[in-house]
C-alpha positions in Angstrom: 128.4 107.6 87.8 125.0 106.2 88.7 123.4 103.0 87.5 120.1 102.6 85.6 117.1 103.9 87.6 113.9 101.9 87.6 110.7 103.7 88.9 107.6 102.1 90.3 104.6 104.3 90.8 101.7 103.0 92.9 100.7 102.0 96.4 102.1 100.0 99.3 99.7 98.7 102.0 101.1 97.3 105.2 99.0 95.5 107.8 99.6 93.3 110.8 97.2 90.5 112.0 96.4 89.0 115.3 98.1 85.8 114.3 101.4 87.6 114.1 101.6 87.3 110.3 102.4 90.6 108.6 101.5 91.5 105.0 102.9 94.2 102.7 101.1 94.6 99.3 102.7 96.4 96.4 100.3 97.6 93.7 102.1 99.2 90.8 100.0 100.5 87.8 103.2 102.0 86.3 106.5 100.2 86.3 109.3 98.9 84.0 107.4 95.6 84.0 104.0 97.0 83.2 101.2 97.0 85.7 101.5 94.3 88.4 101.0 93.6 92.1 102.9 91.5 94.6 102.7 90.5 98.3 105.4 90.1 100.9 104.4 87.9 103.8 106.3 87.6 107.1 105.1 84.9 109.5 105.3 85.0 113.3 108.4 82.8 113.2 110.2 85.3 110.9 109.8 83.3 107.6 109.6 85.7 104.7 107.6 84.8 101.7 107.2 86.6 98.3 104.1 86.1 96.3 104.8 87.3 92.8 102.8 87.1 89.5 105.7 86.1 87.2 109.2 84.6 87.4 110.7 87.8 85.9 109.1 90.0 88.6 110.0 87.4 91.3 113.6 87.4 90.3 113.8 91.2 90.3 112.1 91.6 93.7 114.2 88.8 95.2 117.4 90.6 94.0 116.2 93.8 95.8 114.8 92.3 99.0 115.4 89.2 101.2 113.1 86.2 101.3 113.2 82.6 102.6 110.7 81.4 100.0 109.3 82.6 96.7 106.0 81.5 95.1 105.0 82.5 91.6 101.2 82.7 91.7 98.4 84.9 90.1 98.1 88.2 92.0 95.2 90.6 91.6 94.2 93.8 93.3 90.6 95.1 93.0 89.8 98.6 94.3 86.2 99.7 94.9 86.0 103.0 96.8 87.8 102.6 100.1 87.9 98.8 99.9 90.8 96.8 98.5 90.6 93.1 97.7 93.9 91.3 97.2 94.1 87.7 95.9 97.5 86.1 95.6 97.7 82.4 95.4 97.0 81.1 98.9 96.2 84.6 100.3 92.9 86.5 100.2 93.1 89.9 101.9 90.4 92.5 102.1 91.1 95.9 103.7 89.3 99.1 104.1 90.9 102.6 104.3 89.9 105.6 106.3 90.1 109.3 105.8 93.5 111.0 105.2 95.3 112.2 108.3 97.1 115.6 108.5 100.3 113.8 107.4 98.5 112.3 104.5 97.2 115.7 103.4 100.8 117.1 103.6 102.2 114.2 101.6 99.6 114.6 98.9 101.1 118.1 98.1 104.5 116.6 97.2 105.1 117.1 93.5 105.8 114.0 91.4 109.3 115.2 90.3 110.3 115.8 93.9 109.1 112.4 95.0 111.5 110.8 92.5 114.5 112.7 93.8 117.1 110.9 96.0 117.9 114.2 97.6 114.3 114.6 98.8 114.4 111.0 100.0 117.5 111.7 102.0 116.0 114.8 103.5 112.8 112.9 104.4 114.6 110.0 106.0 115.2 111.5 109.5 111.7 112.9 110.0 110.2 109.6 108.7 112.2 107.6 111.2 111.1 110.0 114.0 107.4 110.0 113.1 107.2 106.3 112.1 109.8 104.1 113.8 111.1 101.4 111.5 110.4 103.4 108.3 113.3 104.4 106.1 113.1 106.4 102.8 116.6 105.7 101.5 119.0 102.8 101.7 120.9 99.9 100.2 118.7 97.2 98.5 120.3 94.0 97.4 123.9 93.6 96.2 125.0 96.9 94.6 121.5 98.4 94.5 120.2 101.6 96.1 116.5 102.4 96.6 114.5 105.3 97.7 110.9 106.1 98.4 108.9 109.3 97.8 105.5 109.2 99.6 102.7 111.2 98.0 99.8 110.3 100.2 98.8 108.2 103.2 95.5 106.7 104.5 95.0 104.6 107.6 93.8 101.0 107.1 90.8 100.8 109.6 89.7 97.2 108.9 91.1 94.1 107.4 90.5 90.4 107.1 92.9 87.8 105.7 92.9 84.1 105.0 96.2 82.4 104.1 96.4 78.7 103.2 92.9 78.3 104.4 93.6 79.8 107.9 92.0 83.0 109.2 94.8 85.3 110.3 92.6 87.2 112.7 91.7 90.8 113.2 93.8 93.8 112.1 96.8 94.6 114.3 99.8 96.8 114.2 102.7 95.9 111.9 104.8 94.8 114.9 107.6 93.7 115.0 108.7 95.6 111.8 109.0 93.5 108.7 112.6 92.5 107.6 112.5 92.3 103.8 114.8 95.2 103.2 116.5 98.2 104.8 113.2 99.6 106.2 109.7 98.5 107.3 106.2 99.7 106.4 104.8 101.9 109.2 103.7 100.2 112.4 100.2 101.6 112.1 98.3 99.8 109.3 98.2 102.1 106.3 98.0 102.6 102.5 100.8 104.8 101.1 100.8 106.4 97.7 104.4 106.2 96.7 107.0 106.4 94.0 109.8 103.9 94.5 113.1 104.1 92.6 115.6 101.3 92.4 119.1 102.2 91.2 120.9 99.2 89.8 124.5 98.4 90.5 127.2 98.9 88.0 127.4 95.2 87.2 123.8 95.3 86.1 124.0 98.0 83.5 
């Protein structure tokens, strides 16, 4: 018997910076919590910080991933063409995406029902790890929870600038080392992924 499945449909952007701080933005127009965005920050020293727009969302995300510190702050994402502006409390991030790669074109052909399937996620896990080291599409997420990702598009991030707590984080860099919020990382190459994420709750949460 499976637990309740919660689906989040939107985008994940992962970028590194010259300072060593790595940023993962989740932008979810459709979710069980309504539309929202959040940001996961990992500093050079390994400290993991969640920037979430409400206590309810912060509690859910913190029960699914691992953080050393949580801040509940206003989080907004504004999209204008190929430019994304993310404002989350002490963080201001602007990124620009490029044209789809061949992999991005292939992923855009994945039907939505298939992207929601844990079987598809399991089949995708091995090629994802081979093509993008650190990336996983299926795994355990928090006590008793299971999570899987179905990617439906990918664009490279070709430029980014970020300021955190008043400090410029420096030019765009690879997401290296991989982030350690959960069972897998965003790709090493900065990118924006169109994705359906499913979290299956444990039996004790039903």
